[in-house]
N, C-alpha and C positions, 0 to 999 in steps of 0.2 A: 766753482763753475764746472759744469759737465762738458767734457771735451766734445762729445757728440753734438751737442747743441751749438757749441762754438763753431764747429765745422759747418753745420747746416746753416747757421746764421750768416756765415761768410758767403755761402752760395746764394742765399736768398737776397742778401744786400747787393751783391754784384750782378745778379741776373737781370737782364732786361729784355739767342742766336741760333739760329739754326746753323749748325756747323757740320760741315766736314772741315771747318775752318783751319787755317794755318797749316795747310799741307795734309790735313786729314788724320784721323785715327786709323786703326787697322783691326783686323780680326785677331783674336788671341791665338789663333791656330794656323792661319795661312795668309800669304801675301800673293795676290793673283799674278804678280809679275816678278816675284823675287825682289833694297837701299841704298786801335786795339781799343769804346766806352760803354760802359753802360751809362745811360743818361742820368742816372742817379748815383754818381760815385760818392763813396763815403770813406774817407781816409781812415776813420776810426775802426772800420771793419777789419783793417789789417793789423791793428794793435793788439799785442798779446796781453792777456789778463795777468798782471803780476801776482794775483792771489791764487793762481792755480798751484795746487800743492803736489806733494809726492804721491804717486799711486800707492795705495795700501799694500804692504807686503813686499815692496821692491827692496832687495838687499842692497846695502851700501856697496857691495862688491860687484854689482852688475856693471858690465862694461860693454860699450858699443863702439865699434870703429866705423867711421863714415869716410868713404873714399871718394874724393871729388867735392870741391867747395864752390860749385856754381849755384844756380837757382835751386836745384833740388837738394844737393848735399848740404849747403849752408842752412837751408830751412829745416831739414830734418835734424841736424845737429842742435840747432837752437831750440826747437820744440821738444826734443828729447829731454833737454835740460829743464824746460818750463813745465813739462808734464810728468817728468820722472826725476825729480831733483836729486835723488840718491844714485841715479845712473851716471857713471863716469863715461864721458864722451871724448873720444879722440878723433879729430878731423885731419885727414891726410890729404894734402894737396901739393901738386907739382909747383905751382906758381904763387907768389906772394900777394897777387892782386887778381881780381876778376873784372873783365871788361864785358859789359852787357851787350848781348846781341840785339836786345830790344832797343829800338831807336837808332841803331847803328847806321841805317841807310841815310839818316840825316847828316852823317859825317860826309857822305859823298856830295851833298849839295852845300856843304859849308855851314849848315845850321846847327851842328853839334860838333864838339871835339871829342876825341877818344878819352881825354881826361875827365870830361863831364859824365862819362859812362863807366868810370873805373871805381871799384870798391875794394876795400881791404877787409881782412878778417879780424881786425883789432877789437871791434865791439863784441864779436862772438867770444873772443878770448877773455876780455876784461869784464864784460857785462854778464856772461853766462857761465863762466868757469870752464869753457871748452878748451881742451888741450889741442893746440894746432901744431902739426908736424909737417914740415915741407920736405917732400921726397916723392919718389915714384914707386908705386906698388908694382911688383913684377910677378907675384904669385899669390894665390889665395888657396887656403886649405878649408873647404867648407865643412869638413867633418871635425877637424881639430879647432875650427873657428879661429883662424889666424891669417894674417897677411905678412908677406915678406917684401921689404923694400929693396931698392937697387943696391943699397949699401950693406945688405945682408941682415939689417935689423928685422927682428920678428916681433910683431905685435899680436897679442892674444886678446880675445874678447868672448862675450856670450852671444853676441849678434854682430853681423857685418852688414852695412848698408853701402851699396855701390851706386854712384851717380857720375859716371864717366862721360856723359854726353854722347856725341856722335863721332863717327869716322866717315871718311869718304871713299867711295869706290875709285879705283884707278881708271883713268880715261885713256884708252889706247892712243899712243902717239904723243901724249902730253908730257914731254920730257922736261919742259920748263914751265911749271905752274904759274910763275910770276908773269908770264906772257899773257895768260888768260886767267887772272885771279878770280877766285870765287867770292872772297870777302864775306864768307858765310859765318866765319868765326871772327868776331870783331878784333881788330889788331892791325898788324903790319900790312896785311893785304887790303884792309879797308882804306888805309892811307894811299897805298899803291894804286888801287882802282880809282880813287878820287883824282890822283895826279894824272892818270891816263885819260880820264874824261876831260880834265882841264886842258890837256895837250892835244886833244882830238881836233881835227880840222872842223871849221864851222859848217862845212857841208859833208862831214864824214858820216860813217855808218857804225853804229854801236850794235852789239848783239848781247842779249841776255837770255840764258837758257834756264828752263824750269825742269827739274828732274821728275821722274815718276814718284808718285806717292807711295809710302809716306815719307815726308821730309820734315826736318826741324824748321819751325817758324815761330816767332820772328827771328831775323828779318823775313819778310814775306816777299816772294818774287814778283807777284802782281802789283803789290803796293810799291815795291822798289821801281818797277817799270814806270808806274804813274808818276812817281816823284822825279825820276830822271827825265821823263818826257817833259814835265813842267819846267824843270831846270834848263833843259836843252832849248826850249822855246826862247829863252832870254839869252843864254850864253853861247848856243850853237844853233842859230835860227834856221839853218838849212839842213841840219842833220836829221838822220832817221834812226829809229830804234827797232830792230827786229827782235821779237819775242818768240823764241823757239820752245814750244811746250811739248815735252815728251808725252803728256797726257792728251786724251782725245778732246778735252774741253776744259774750261775753267774749273778748278777743283775747290775754290773758295770764293764766297761772296759773288756768285756768278752775275747776278743782276747789276750790282754796282760796278764790278770790273769790266764787264762787257759794255756797259754804258760808257764808262770812262775811255776804254780802248777805242770804241767805234764812234764816239761822239766828241767828248772833250779833247782827247789826245789823238784824234783820227789823223791829223796832219803829220804826226810824228811816229806813232806806233804802227807797226805791221805785225799782226798776231798770226802765228803759224802753228796749228796744233799737230799732234802726231809726228813731232820732229825730234825724236830721241837721238841724242848724239852717239854715234858709233865710233868716231875717230876724230882726233884733233891734230892740226898741223900748226904748231906755234910759230914756225919760221915764216909762214905765209899768212898767218892769222885766218885760217880757214877751218870750218867745221864740216864734217861729213855727217849727214843725218838721214833718217828714213824718208824725209821729205825733200831731200836734195842737198846740195853743197852750198855753204854760205860763207862769204868773206866779209870781214869787218875791219875797222880801224881800232876799235876797242872791243874786247870780248870778255864779258862777265860770265864765265863758265861755272855753273853750279852743279857739281857731280851728284850722282845718286848717293844716298846715305844709308848707314847701318849703325849698329850699336858701337860704342867706343871699343877700342882695341882690347881693353882689359876683359871685356865681356866675351869676345870671341876667342881670345887666347886661352881663357880658362874654361872653355866649353860650356858657357852659360847661355849661348844664343840658340835656343831650341825651338823658336817660333818664327813665323814669317820666313820659312825656307832657310833658317839659320841666320837671318839678317838681324833680328832683334831678340830680346830675352823674354821668354814667357814668365809671367808672374801671376800670383793669386792676388787679385786687386783688393781683397779684404785686408791684406797686410803687406803686399808687394814682395812677399817671399818668392824666391825662385821656384819654378815648377820642375827643375832638373832634380832627378832622384838623388837624395842625399845632401842637397844644398838648401834645405828649407830654413836654415839659419842665416842664409844670405838673402838680403832684400835688395831690390833694384828699383830705383825711382828715376823719373825724368825721361829724357829722350831715348835712352837705351832700352826701355821696357816696351813690350808689345801689348798695347791695350787698345780699346776702342776710342780713347781720348786723344785729342790733338797733341802733337809734340811741340809744346809751347812753354815758355818760361812761367807763365801764370799757372798752367796745369802742373808743372814740376813742383811749384810751391805748394799746390793743393795736395798732390800725391804725397809730398813730404810730410804733411800734417797727418794724413791718414796713416802713413807708415809709422810715424813717431807715436801716435796714439796706440796703434796695434802693438808695437814693440813694448811700450810701457805696460800694456795689459798682459802681454805674454810673459814678461818678466815677473809679473805679479801672480802668475798661475791662472790667469783669466783668458778668455777668448777675445779675438778682435771684435770690434763693432760689426754687427751683421748687416748694417744698412748705411754704409758711408755715402756721403754726397760730396761732389766736387763741382767747381765752376771754372769755365774758361771764358775770359774776357779778352777782347782784342780790338785794337784800333788799326785802321789802315790809312796811310797817307795817300790821298788822291791827288793833291797838289801840295805845294810847299807851305800852304796856309790852311788847308781844309782836309778833313778826315771823315771816314765812315767808321762804324763800329758794329760789332756783333758779339753775342755772348750765348753760352749754352750751359745749362745745369745738367750734370750727370748723376744718376743714382744707381746703386747696385741692383742688378736684376738677378735674383737667385736662379731663375730658370736657365739662364745662359751663362751664369757665373761671370758676368761682365758689367761694366759701367755703361748705361744706356742714357742717351739724351732725353730730357724731359721737355717735350714740346711746349707745354703750357708755361714753362718757366724760362723759355729761351726767346731770343729776339734779335733783330738786326735793324740798322738804320735804313731808311729809304733815302738814298742819295748821301750827300756829304755836305759839311759846312764848317765854318771857322770855329764855332763853339766846340764841336767835337775835337778839333785840333788842340784847343786850349785845355780841354778836359783830359786829353791824352797825357799831358804833363803831370796832372794831378794824380791820375791812375798810376803812372809809371813811378812817381816819387813814393807813393804809398806802398806799392808792391816791393820796391827795392828796400825801403825802410823795414818792411815786415820781414824781409829775408836776411838783411845784413846788419840791421841796427838793433 
């Protein structure tokens, strides 16, 4: 089976969105401000073909180190083994489990548990022969093609793939982040924020902030606001939710979210654009913004985002004002001089695609295909295709969807949305909510199973 047609087939199967979706993509060269269904889901589209063989000419000694075992890293490690069986893959990760950010806002409403979103790397190890090393990478040698762990272990390879996710900007005054948890990385802060909402007075005020684009999504801030508003109607019936958006307007699914904010949830949500947070006072639970000062009983403060610390510490963030890493989207190789054997996938990369788990999975496949070809002495596929699918919870039982197909555009050397292959739901319903589970299960199985 030809990998190119496998990748294109996945995009076509999942496509049904006009997006800047999920916090938006970005220009490969600049950031103007300085950091889920398709109606025809097909789980089989996510299943790898077990008959995919070794790329011709790949040496049994070819080695690839993948750093980070989330949506992008786990997928690239898996598909490197599927599409280049002779490639030795070492996956380096700090934690023994991965907790999905997708669906994590449902933990806030009690509809999901963190346990239901937790995945191990066992199948990657036992089913695909991937060597998994738990440790923290502290240095990268892009010329010698090696990584150094905190315990001084040095691992050498022919290629390195980095998938460290995102890091957060510091918020002036926020000396105690647990007083205003972001819960943007599923885990302890998700539980903390859920407890804070449960303890909030019935007539209290909650605040949710939305950072400037680009930001990682899911979870999505607009959908989280809708979900919480729906929950508050039942559990905190006199409470209000202030949504402070650092952007000038809705940056995802504008029609659906504007309709939900001003119609369905109008009695709960107050939407305030151009409200970038400039300072936080955790002692008084007050935020200072460009639109004024706001005080709440619970504050879900989501800071501005940038590439993972490993990217910036190693001098690989040369795009978006140094906020994200520039890459060649034909292979996801770094555009930093001398670092072309270092590939960067997922949220840390600066591309025109959304920063989303589904896109990380798609980028991983393009990257794995390209590395397998490069190690065979070939060139990457000149016309890769990716797809971004996303559901948004509008209530606790209803969801909307959008999806976009991206294709490589040689003139701009970037991935561009294909309008004819993109779409979005008009409104929301319970069928979309049910199909969201099917989509999620298939995506996670494709990545970790």
